[in-house]
N, C-alpha and C positions, 0 to 999 in steps of 0.2 A: 900264421900264428897258431900255436899249439892250442887245441880245444880246451885243455885244462886252464891255461893262462887266460884264454878268452872268457871262460866262465867266471874266473876270479875277478877279472877286470870289470865284468858286467855287475857282479855283486858289489864291488867297491864303489862303482859309479852310482848304482842305485842307492846305496847307503848314504853317500854324500849328498845326493839329490834329496832324499828323504829328510836328512838332518837339516839341510838348507831351508826346505819348506817349513819344517817344524819351527825353526828359529824365527823365520819371517812371520809366521802366524802368531807366535808368542809376543814378539815385539809389536805387532799390529794390535793385538788385544790389550797390551799394556798401555799403548798410546790412546786407545779409545776410552779406557777407564780412568785416565788421569784427569783430575779436576784441579785447575790452577786456582790459587788463592789471590784475591784482590781485596783491597780496602775500597770504600766508596770513591775516594779521590782517585785512586789508581784505575778504577773501572771507568770513570768519566774522562779523566785526562790522560790515562795511559801510565804505564810503569816508567821508571827512570830510564830504562833502556829503549823506550819507545813502543813496547809491546802493549797492544790494546786488544781486548777480546772482541770477537765478532758475534753478531746476532746469531743465536742458535747454539753457541758454544756452552758446554758444561763448565761450571765454575763453582767456587766457594767464595762467599763474601762475608766479611766480618767487620763489626763495628758496634756502635751503641745505638739502641733503639731510641728514636727521637721522642721526647715527651709530647703527648697529645696527638701522636700520629697513628695510633692503633685503631683500626676501623674493622668491626666484625659484622659479617652479614647475618642478620637474625634468622634467615631461612636455611642456612647451611653452615658448614664449619670453615668457610673461607674467611681468611684474615688478611688484611693489607696493612702494612706499616712501613715507616721510613727508617733507614739506617744511615748514620753519618759518622765521620771521624772528625777531621778539622775542616774539610772542604764541602763539596756538594753532597746533597742527600740522594740516596738511591731508594726506590720503592721496591718492596719485596711483597709478593703475593704468595700465600700459602693456603692450601686446602687440607686441613687436618687438625689434629689436636696438638696444641702447643705444649711445650714442656712446662711443668709446674713452676719452675723458677723464672719463666719468661715474664718480663714486665718492662714498662717504659723506663729508660735510663740505664738498663742493664746491657752488658755486652753479649752479643750472639754471633753465631756463625751459621749461615744458611747455605745449603747446597742446592743447586738448581741449574736452570738454563737462562741465558740472557735473552730477554724478549725484545728489548730495544735498548738504546744507549743508557737509560736510567731505570730500567725495570727488570727484575729477576723473578722468574716463576720458580719458587722453591719446592723441592720434594722432601726436604728435611730441614728442620730448624733445631739448633743446639743452643742451649742457654748455659751461661757459666754457673758453676755450682756453689760459689761462695763469694764473699767480699774481696778476697785476695786473688782468686784465680782469674786468669785471662788466657785464652788459647795462645800458644806460642806465636803463631803467625800474626794475630791481632796485636800482641804485646810488641813484637818487633816492628810492625808497621806504625804503631802509635808512637813508639820511641823515636822513630825517624822524624816525626812531625810534631811531637809534643815535648815540652820540657817537663821532667817529672815534678810533681807537686812536693813542696817542702813545707812541713808543718812546724810551727813553733811549739815549744814545750807546753804553752798555755792551751793551744789548739788541741794537742794530743790529750791533755788532761780533761778538757771539756768534752771530748768524744768518748772518754772512758766512763764518765760519771753518768 
């Protein structure tokens, strides 16, 4: 083979190998940073397609904070609370300052790691910002399991006054 062709072939093979390694590393990094969303029911029972998270997996969980479930440690910033949708409740542990809008009965999304089948160790907690807003994932999951509330004209007027 001609030395010039050999050199060109070597450069082309090296570029293709470098491009392949770069693409593989990017895909691996994207897979490591992907947090899947679950509702409490999906977390415990699995999604409709049978996918269930494993202990140690990073995930996001969204639902409503159960009334009377918030427990604060007086010695630290650690907070434990339960989140539910229509089925089982899941415990969320968080060490940090909760958002100002966080309260019982409100919708939240927590990002963290699954510690066991019903416990999530959160590193971030997000609270909804007003009465109407619900994170898209939570709204979609709740619509699958809930029938929307319908108010009568009298109920609407009573809530305005």
